[in-house]
PyMOL Python script that loads the backbone (N, CA, C, O; Angstrom):
from pymol import cmd

cmd.read_pdbstr("""\
ATOM      1  N   MET A   1     161.155 115.068 -54.903  1.00  0.00           N
ATOM      2  CA  MET A   1     160.882 116.500 -54.261  1.00  0.00           C
ATOM      3  C   MET A   1     159.093 116.568 -53.971  1.00  0.00           C
ATOM      4  O   MET A   1     158.237 116.459 -54.848  1.00  0.00           O
ATOM      5  N   ARG A   2     158.896 116.739 -52.760  1.00  0.00           N
ATOM      6  CA  ARG A   2     157.496 117.018 -52.537  1.00  0.00           C
ATOM      7  C   ARG A   2     156.893 118.410 -53.239  1.00  0.00           C
ATOM      8  O   ARG A   2     157.700 119.240 -53.659  1.00  0.00           O
ATOM      9  N   SER A   3     155.689 118.610 -53.339  1.00  0.00           N
ATOM     10  CA  SER A   3     155.088 119.770 -53.897  1.00  0.00           C
ATOM     11  C   SER A   3     154.850 120.802 -52.694  1.00  0.00           C
ATOM     12  O   SER A   3     154.543 120.402 -51.571  1.00  0.00           O
ATOM     13  N   PRO A   4     155.019 122.196 -53.016  1.00  0.00           N
ATOM     14  CA  PRO A   4     154.713 123.127 -51.957  1.00  0.00           C
ATOM     15  C   PRO A   4     153.473 123.077 -51.274  1.00  0.00           C
ATOM     16  O   PRO A   4     152.433 123.075 -51.932  1.00  0.00           O
ATOM     17  N   SER A   5     153.448 123.027 -49.783  1.00  0.00           N
ATOM     18  CA  SER A   5     152.307 123.398 -49.223  1.00  0.00           C
ATOM     19  C   SER A   5     151.819 124.860 -49.425  1.00  0.00           C
ATOM     20  O   SER A   5     152.363 125.823 -49.966  1.00  0.00           O
ATOM     21  N   GLU A   6     150.457 124.692 -48.731  1.00  0.00           N
ATOM     22  CA  GLU A   6     149.805 126.159 -48.747  1.00  0.00           C
ATOM     23  C   GLU A   6     150.621 126.634 -47.890  1.00  0.00           C
ATOM     24  O   GLU A   6     151.085 127.722 -48.231  1.00  0.00           O
ATOM     25  N   ARG A   7     150.997 126.216 -46.849  1.00  0.00           N
ATOM     26  CA  ARG A   7     151.542 126.949 -45.968  1.00  0.00           C
ATOM     27  C   ARG A   7     153.314 127.333 -46.225  1.00  0.00           C
ATOM     28  O   ARG A   7     153.939 128.208 -45.627  1.00  0.00           O
ATOM     29  N   ASP A   8     153.737 126.594 -47.060  1.00  0.00           N
ATOM     30  CA  ASP A   8     155.150 126.846 -47.791  1.00  0.00           C
ATOM     31  C   ASP A   8     155.053 127.997 -48.737  1.00  0.00           C
ATOM     32  O   ASP A   8     155.891 128.897 -48.794  1.00  0.00           O
ATOM     33  N   GLN A   9     153.863 127.907 -49.555  1.00  0.00           N
ATOM     34  CA  GLN A   9     153.586 129.132 -50.415  1.00  0.00           C
ATOM     35  C   GLN A   9     153.343 130.487 -49.629  1.00  0.00           C
ATOM     36  O   GLN A   9     153.908 131.522 -49.984  1.00  0.00           O
ATOM     37  N   ARG A  10     152.539 130.443 -48.622  1.00  0.00           N
ATOM     38  CA  ARG A  10     152.446 131.569 -47.825  1.00  0.00           C
ATOM     39  C   ARG A  10     153.479 132.248 -47.236  1.00  0.00           C
ATOM     40  O   ARG A  10     153.547 133.476 -47.270  1.00  0.00           O
ATOM     41  N   GLU A  11     154.676 131.213 -46.443  1.00  0.00           N
ATOM     42  CA  GLU A  11     155.772 131.783 -45.956  1.00  0.00           C
ATOM     43  C   GLU A  11     156.622 132.244 -47.417  1.00  0.00           C
ATOM     44  O   GLU A  11     157.221 133.310 -47.270  1.00  0.00           O
ATOM     45  N   ALA A  12     156.727 131.790 -48.412  1.00  0.00           N
ATOM     46  CA  ALA A  12     157.315 132.124 -49.340  1.00  0.00           C
ATOM     47  C   ALA A  12     156.951 133.733 -49.825  1.00  0.00           C
ATOM     48  O   ALA A  12     157.843 134.574 -49.938  1.00  0.00           O
ATOM     49  N   LYS A  13     155.350 134.065 -50.123  1.00  0.00           N
ATOM     50  CA  LYS A  13     155.164 135.105 -50.609  1.00  0.00           C
ATOM     51  C   LYS A  13     155.336 136.227 -49.338  1.00  0.00           C
ATOM     52  O   LYS A  13     155.520 137.413 -49.611  1.00  0.00           O
ATOM     53  N   LEU A  14     155.263 135.777 -47.983  1.00  0.00           N
ATOM     54  CA  LEU A  14     155.560 136.985 -46.902  1.00  0.00           C
ATOM     55  C   LEU A  14     157.009 137.135 -46.933  1.00  0.00           C
ATOM     56  O   LEU A  14     157.530 138.203 -46.612  1.00  0.00           O
ATOM     57  N   ASP A  15     157.796 135.961 -47.361  1.00  0.00           N
ATOM     58  CA  ASP A  15     159.268 136.207 -47.569  1.00  0.00           C
ATOM     59  C   ASP A  15     159.557 137.390 -48.834  1.00  0.00           C
ATOM     60  O   ASP A  15     160.332 138.341 -48.726  1.00  0.00           O
ATOM     61  N   THR A  16     158.878 137.120 -49.816  1.00  0.00           N
ATOM     62  CA  THR A  16     158.884 138.100 -50.575  1.00  0.00           C
ATOM     63  C   THR A  16     158.578 139.674 -50.434  1.00  0.00           C
ATOM     64  O   THR A  16     159.135 140.659 -50.921  1.00  0.00           O
ATOM     65  N   LEU A  17     157.505 139.527 -49.601  1.00  0.00           N
ATOM     66  CA  LEU A  17     157.071 140.692 -49.358  1.00  0.00           C
ATOM     67  C   LEU A  17     158.018 141.599 -48.450  1.00  0.00           C
ATOM     68  O   LEU A  17     158.109 142.814 -48.623  1.00  0.00           O
ATOM     69  N   ILE A  18     158.661 140.955 -47.544  1.00  0.00           N
ATOM     70  CA  ILE A  18     159.613 141.704 -46.594  1.00  0.00           C
ATOM     71  C   ILE A  18     160.954 142.038 -47.417  1.00  0.00           C
ATOM     72  O   ILE A  18     161.599 143.051 -47.149  1.00  0.00           O
ATOM     73  N   LYS A  19     161.368 141.100 -48.483  1.00  0.00           N
ATOM     74  CA  LYS A  19     162.654 141.325 -49.100  1.00  0.00           C
ATOM     75  C   LYS A  19     162.214 142.476 -50.212  1.00  0.00           C
ATOM     76  O   LYS A  19     162.973 143.441 -50.295  1.00  0.00           O
ATOM     77  N   SER A  20     161.144 142.450 -51.000  1.00  0.00           N
ATOM     78  CA  SER A  20     160.852 143.545 -51.648  1.00  0.00           C
ATOM     79  C   SER A  20     160.669 145.231 -51.045  1.00  0.00           C
ATOM     80  O   SER A  20     160.997 146.321 -51.512  1.00  0.00           O
ATOM     81  N   PHE A  21     160.071 144.860 -49.955  1.00  0.00           N
ATOM     82  CA  PHE A  21     160.043 146.145 -48.912  1.00  0.00           C
ATOM     83  C   PHE A  21     161.723 146.713 -48.684  1.00  0.00           C
ATOM     84  O   PHE A  21     162.273 147.785 -48.938  1.00  0.00           O
ATOM     85  N   MET A  22     162.068 145.774 -48.245  1.00  0.00           N
ATOM     86  CA  MET A  22     163.682 146.375 -47.744  1.00  0.00           C
ATOM     87  C   MET A  22     164.727 146.614 -49.519  1.00  0.00           C
ATOM     88  O   MET A  22     165.657 147.406 -49.669  1.00  0.00           O
ATOM     89  N   ARG A  23     164.216 145.752 -50.493  1.00  0.00           N
ATOM     90  CA  ARG A  23     165.064 146.537 -51.532  1.00  0.00           C
ATOM     91  C   ARG A  23     164.371 147.793 -52.367  1.00  0.00           C
ATOM     92  O   ARG A  23     164.743 148.349 -53.400  1.00  0.00           O
ATOM     93  N   ASP A  24     163.354 147.995 -51.616  1.00  0.00           N
ATOM     94  CA  ASP A  24     162.417 149.114 -52.177  1.00  0.00           C
ATOM     95  C   ASP A  24     162.013 148.870 -53.680  1.00  0.00           C
ATOM     96  O   ASP A  24     162.017 149.740 -54.551  1.00  0.00           O
ATOM     97  N   ASP A  25     161.634 147.439 -53.859  1.00  0.00           N
ATOM     98  CA  ASP A  25     160.953 147.027 -55.030  1.00  0.00           C
ATOM     99  C   ASP A  25     159.318 147.136 -55.028  1.00  0.00           C
ATOM    100  O   ASP A  25     158.566 146.201 -54.753  1.00  0.00           O
ATOM    101  N   MET A  26     158.919 148.461 -55.390  1.00  0.00           N
ATOM    102  CA  MET A  26     157.423 148.526 -55.131  1.00  0.00           C
ATOM    103  C   MET A  26     156.637 147.723 -56.142  1.00  0.00           C
ATOM    104  O   MET A  26     155.556 147.367 -55.674  1.00  0.00           O
ATOM    105  N   PRO A  27     156.855 147.317 -57.422  1.00  0.00           N
ATOM    106  CA  PRO A  27     155.849 146.317 -58.248  1.00  0.00           C
ATOM    107  C   PRO A  27     155.886 144.917 -57.275  1.00  0.00           C
ATOM    108  O   PRO A  27     154.837 144.388 -56.906  1.00  0.00           O
ATOM    109  N   ALA A  28     156.905 144.513 -56.995  1.00  0.00           N
ATOM    110  CA  ALA A  28     157.051 143.051 -56.157  1.00  0.00           C
ATOM    111  C   ALA A  28     156.260 143.367 -54.746  1.00  0.00           C
ATOM    112  O   ALA A  28     155.462 142.573 -54.248  1.00  0.00           O
ATOM    113  N   PHE A  29     156.528 144.369 -54.300  1.00  0.00           N
ATOM    114  CA  PHE A  29     155.756 144.428 -52.887  1.00  0.00           C
ATOM    115  C   PHE A  29     154.356 144.911 -53.118  1.00  0.00           C
ATOM    116  O   PHE A  29     153.518 144.628 -52.262  1.00  0.00           O
ATOM    117  N   ARG A  30     154.044 145.523 -54.044  1.00  0.00           N
ATOM    118  CA  ARG A  30     152.284 145.600 -54.444  1.00  0.00           C
ATOM    119  C   ARG A  30     152.035 144.325 -54.720  1.00  0.00           C
ATOM    120  O   ARG A  30     151.259 144.009 -53.818  1.00  0.00           O
ATOM    121  N   ASN A  31     152.195 143.403 -55.382  1.00  0.00           N
ATOM    122  CA  ASN A  31     152.017 142.238 -55.846  1.00  0.00           C
ATOM    123  C   ASN A  31     151.655 141.393 -54.483  1.00  0.00           C
ATOM    124  O   ASN A  31     150.516 141.006 -54.224  1.00  0.00           O
ATOM    125  N   ALA A  32     152.868 141.156 -53.610  1.00  0.00           N
ATOM    126  CA  ALA A  32     152.587 140.462 -52.321  1.00  0.00           C
ATOM    127  C   ALA A  32     151.707 141.050 -51.188  1.00  0.00           C
ATOM    128  O   ALA A  32     151.283 140.270 -50.334  1.00  0.00           O
ATOM    129  N   CYS A  33     151.457 142.126 -51.131  1.00  0.00           N
ATOM    130  CA  CYS A  33     150.466 143.051 -50.879  1.00  0.00           C
ATOM    131  C   CYS A  33     149.234 142.585 -51.011  1.00  0.00           C
ATOM    132  O   CYS A  33     148.585 142.173 -50.050  1.00  0.00           O
ATOM    133  N   GLU A  34     148.691 142.613 -52.526  1.00  0.00           N
ATOM    134  CA  GLU A  34     147.584 142.054 -53.173  1.00  0.00           C
ATOM    135  C   GLU A  34     147.217 140.500 -52.905  1.00  0.00           C
ATOM    136  O   GLU A  34     146.139 140.018 -52.559  1.00  0.00           O
ATOM    137  N   TRP A  35     148.416 139.890 -53.166  1.00  0.00           N
ATOM    138  CA  TRP A  35     148.251 138.379 -52.774  1.00  0.00           C
ATOM    139  C   TRP A  35     147.602 138.124 -50.752  1.00  0.00           C
ATOM    140  O   TRP A  35     146.605 137.485 -50.417  1.00  0.00           O
ATOM    141  N   LEU A  36     148.305 138.656 -50.075  1.00  0.00           N
ATOM    142  CA  LEU A  36     148.045 138.645 -48.778  1.00  0.00           C
ATOM    143  C   LEU A  36     146.465 139.125 -48.462  1.00  0.00           C
ATOM    144  O   LEU A  36     145.732 138.335 -47.867  1.00  0.00           O
ATOM    145  N   ARG A  37     146.069 140.160 -48.786  1.00  0.00           N
ATOM    146  CA  ARG A  37     144.784 140.777 -48.816  1.00  0.00           C
ATOM    147  C   ARG A  37     143.759 139.790 -49.303  1.00  0.00           C
ATOM    148  O   ARG A  37     142.750 139.595 -48.625  1.00  0.00           O
ATOM    149  N   ASP A  38     143.962 139.130 -50.482  1.00  0.00           N
ATOM    150  CA  ASP A  38     142.947 138.216 -51.123  1.00  0.00           C
ATOM    151  C   ASP A  38     143.171 136.841 -50.319  1.00  0.00           C
ATOM    152  O   ASP A  38     142.211 136.096 -50.124  1.00  0.00           O
ATOM    153  N   TYR A  39     144.220 136.580 -49.944  1.00  0.00           N
ATOM    154  CA  TYR A  39     144.215 135.476 -48.965  1.00  0.00           C
ATOM    155  C   TYR A  39     143.843 135.569 -47.961  1.00  0.00           C
ATOM    156  O   TYR A  39     143.435 134.507 -47.491  1.00  0.00           O
ATOM    157  N   ALA A  40     143.754 136.733 -47.103  1.00  0.00           N
ATOM    158  CA  ALA A  40     143.170 137.235 -45.945  1.00  0.00           C
ATOM    159  C   ALA A  40     141.814 137.150 -46.312  1.00  0.00           C
ATOM    160  O   ALA A  40     141.150 136.375 -45.624  1.00  0.00           O
ATOM    161  N   ASP A  41     141.253 137.720 -47.179  1.00  0.00           N
ATOM    162  CA  ASP A  41     139.767 137.718 -47.575  1.00  0.00           C
ATOM    163  C   ASP A  41     139.167 136.144 -47.644  1.00  0.00           C
ATOM    164  O   ASP A  41     138.123 135.833 -47.069  1.00  0.00           O
ATOM    165  N   GLU A  42     139.899 135.283 -48.356  1.00  0.00           N
ATOM    166  CA  GLU A  42     139.508 134.069 -48.674  1.00  0.00           C
ATOM    167  C   GLU A  42     139.216 133.233 -47.373  1.00  0.00           C
ATOM    168  O   GLU A  42     138.279 132.454 -47.201  1.00  0.00           O
ATOM    169  N   ASP A  43     140.364 133.609 -46.372  1.00  0.00           N
ATOM    170  CA  ASP A  43     140.040 132.949 -45.181  1.00  0.00           C
ATOM    171  C   ASP A  43     138.902 133.258 -44.452  1.00  0.00           C
ATOM    172  O   ASP A  43     138.101 132.415 -44.049  1.00  0.00           O
ATOM    173  N   LYS A  44     138.812 134.527 -44.265  1.00  0.00           N
ATOM    174  CA  LYS A  44     137.293 135.239 -43.999  1.00  0.00           C
ATOM    175  C   LYS A  44     136.205 134.572 -44.171  1.00  0.00           C
ATOM    176  O   LYS A  44     135.488 134.088 -43.295  1.00  0.00           O
ATOM    177  N   ARG A  45     136.049 134.534 -45.482  1.00  0.00           N
ATOM    178  CA  ARG A  45     135.105 134.017 -46.427  1.00  0.00           C
ATOM    179  C   ARG A  45     134.674 132.437 -45.751  1.00  0.00           C
ATOM    180  O   ARG A  45     133.585 132.126 -45.268  1.00  0.00           O
ATOM    181  N   GLY A  46     135.615 131.785 -45.860  1.00  0.00           N
ATOM    182  CA  GLY A  46     135.790 130.567 -45.259  1.00  0.00           C
ATOM    183  C   GLY A  46     135.275 130.131 -43.855  1.00  0.00           C
ATOM    184  O   GLY A  46     134.806 129.069 -43.445  1.00  0.00           O
ATOM    185  N   ARG A  47     135.564 131.489 -43.187  1.00  0.00           N
ATOM    186  CA  ARG A  47     134.728 131.288 -41.734  1.00  0.00           C
ATOM    187  C   ARG A  47     133.251 131.340 -41.415  1.00  0.00           C
ATOM    188  O   ARG A  47     132.608 131.115 -40.390  1.00  0.00           O
ATOM    189  N   GLY A  48     132.891 131.758 -42.797  1.00  0.00           N
ATOM    190  CA  GLY A  48     131.436 131.990 -42.999  1.00  0.00           C
ATOM    191  C   GLY A  48     131.444 133.775 -42.667  1.00  0.00           C
ATOM    192  O   GLY A  48     130.382 134.236 -42.249  1.00  0.00           O
ATOM    193  N   LEU A  49     132.298 134.469 -42.803  1.00  0.00           N
ATOM    194  CA  LEU A  49     132.119 135.961 -42.694  1.00  0.00           C
ATOM    195  C   LEU A  49     131.832 136.803 -43.890  1.00  0.00           C
ATOM    196  O   LEU A  49     132.201 136.396 -44.992  1.00  0.00           O
ATOM    197  N   VAL A  50     131.137 138.069 -43.760  1.00  0.00           N
ATOM    198  CA  VAL A  50     130.691 138.476 -44.851  1.00  0.00           C
ATOM    199  C   VAL A  50     131.148 139.821 -44.829  1.00  0.00           C
ATOM    200  O   VAL A  50     131.039 140.304 -43.702  1.00  0.00           O
ATOM    201  N   HIS A  51     131.741 140.790 -45.889  1.00  0.00           N
ATOM    202  CA  HIS A  51     132.443 141.702 -45.959  1.00  0.00           C
ATOM    203  C   HIS A  51     131.137 142.879 -45.728  1.00  0.00           C
ATOM    204  O   HIS A  51     130.062 142.833 -46.326  1.00  0.00           O
ATOM    205  N   GLY A  52     131.401 143.565 -45.056  1.00  0.00           N
ATOM    206  CA  GLY A  52     130.118 144.767 -45.049  1.00  0.00           C
ATOM    207  C   GLY A  52     131.080 146.081 -45.260  1.00  0.00           C
ATOM    208  O   GLY A  52     132.195 145.921 -45.757  1.00  0.00           O
ATOM    209  N   SER A  53     130.676 147.233 -44.916  1.00  0.00           N
ATOM    210  CA  SER A  53     131.426 148.531 -45.495  1.00  0.00           C
ATOM    211  C   SER A  53     132.692 148.693 -44.877  1.00  0.00           C
ATOM    212  O   SER A  53     132.998 148.301 -43.751  1.00  0.00           O
ATOM    213  N   GLY A  54     133.447 149.330 -45.731  1.00  0.00           N
ATOM    214  CA  GLY A  54     134.969 149.649 -45.007  1.00  0.00           C
ATOM    215  C   GLY A  54     135.773 148.270 -45.053  1.00  0.00           C
ATOM    216  O   GLY A  54     135.810 147.441 -45.963  1.00  0.00           O
ATOM    217  N   SER A  55     136.387 148.263 -43.845  1.00  0.00           N
ATOM    218  CA  SER A  55     137.188 146.934 -43.659  1.00  0.00           C
ATOM    219  C   SER A  55     136.349 146.172 -42.560  1.00  0.00           C
ATOM    220  O   SER A  55     136.952 145.559 -41.679  1.00  0.00           O
ATOM    221  N   TYR A  56     135.059 146.197 -42.591  1.00  0.00           N
ATOM    222  CA  TYR A  56     134.104 145.390 -41.189  1.00  0.00           C
ATOM    223  C   TYR A  56     133.790 144.253 -42.159  1.00  0.00           C
ATOM    224  O   TYR A  56     133.496 144.200 -43.353  1.00  0.00           O
ATOM    225  N   TRP A  57     133.965 143.365 -41.182  1.00  0.00           N
ATOM    226  CA  TRP A  57     133.610 142.009 -41.376  1.00  0.00           C
ATOM    227  C   TRP A  57     132.816 141.340 -40.385  1.00  0.00           C
ATOM    228  O   TRP A  57     133.116 141.342 -39.191  1.00  0.00           O
ATOM    229  N   TYR A  58     131.718 140.717 -40.904  1.00  0.00           N
ATOM    230  CA  TYR A  58     130.518 140.295 -39.851  1.00  0.00           C
ATOM    231  C   TYR A  58     129.980 138.818 -40.215  1.00  0.00           C
ATOM    232  O   TYR A  58     130.152 138.290 -41.313  1.00  0.00           O
ATOM    233  N   THR A  59     129.453 138.362 -39.368  1.00  0.00           N
ATOM    234  CA  THR A  59     128.681 136.951 -39.327  1.00  0.00           C
ATOM    235  C   THR A  59     127.299 137.371 -39.673  1.00  0.00           C
ATOM    236  O   THR A  59     126.678 138.069 -38.871  1.00  0.00           O
ATOM    237  N   PRO A  60     126.752 136.999 -40.824  1.00  0.00           N
ATOM    238  CA  PRO A  60     125.354 137.197 -40.927  1.00  0.00           C
ATOM    239  C   PRO A  60     124.394 136.481 -40.192  1.00  0.00           C
ATOM    240  O   PRO A  60     124.570 135.319 -39.826  1.00  0.00           O
ATOM    241  N   ARG A  61     123.077 137.342 -39.898  1.00  0.00           N
ATOM    242  CA  ARG A  61     122.208 136.612 -38.994  1.00  0.00           C
ATOM    243  C   ARG A  61     121.443 135.886 -40.185  1.00  0.00           C
ATOM    244  O   ARG A  61     121.574 136.032 -41.400  1.00  0.00           O
ATOM    245  N   HIS A  62     120.534 134.987 -39.392  1.00  0.00           N
ATOM    246  CA  HIS A  62     119.690 133.886 -40.445  1.00  0.00           C
ATOM    247  C   HIS A  62     118.341 134.601 -40.038  1.00  0.00           C
ATOM    248  O   HIS A  62     118.116 135.201 -38.987  1.00  0.00           O
ATOM    249  N   LYS A  63     117.559 134.416 -41.027  1.00  0.00           N
ATOM    250  CA  LYS A  63     116.614 135.144 -40.751  1.00  0.00           C
ATOM    251  C   LYS A  63     115.375 134.065 -40.205  1.00  0.00           C
ATOM    252  O   LYS A  63     115.308 132.900 -40.598  1.00  0.00           O
ATOM    253  N   ARG A  64     114.527 134.607 -39.343  1.00  0.00           N
ATOM    254  CA  ARG A  64     113.599 133.453 -38.751  1.00  0.00           C
ATOM    255  C   ARG A  64     112.422 133.135 -39.695  1.00  0.00           C
ATOM    256  O   ARG A  64     111.605 132.265 -39.391  1.00  0.00           O
TER     257      ARG A  64
END
""", "prot")
cmd.dss("prot")
cmd.show_as("cartoon", "prot")
cmd.util.cbc("prot")
cmd.orient("prot")
């Protein structure tokens, strides 16, 4: 059996998010939301974006 890929892990966490919401399982729902937020933030950092104030992400300007 192959090890789960990153995509498989994301899909499993999204399934958990939806199922926990439907079952009104708030601890599992919060955990899945935190994971999803952290994953999205890491993805943005990987693209070179920097977190500004609030929910604003921007590409920093290079000083000359």
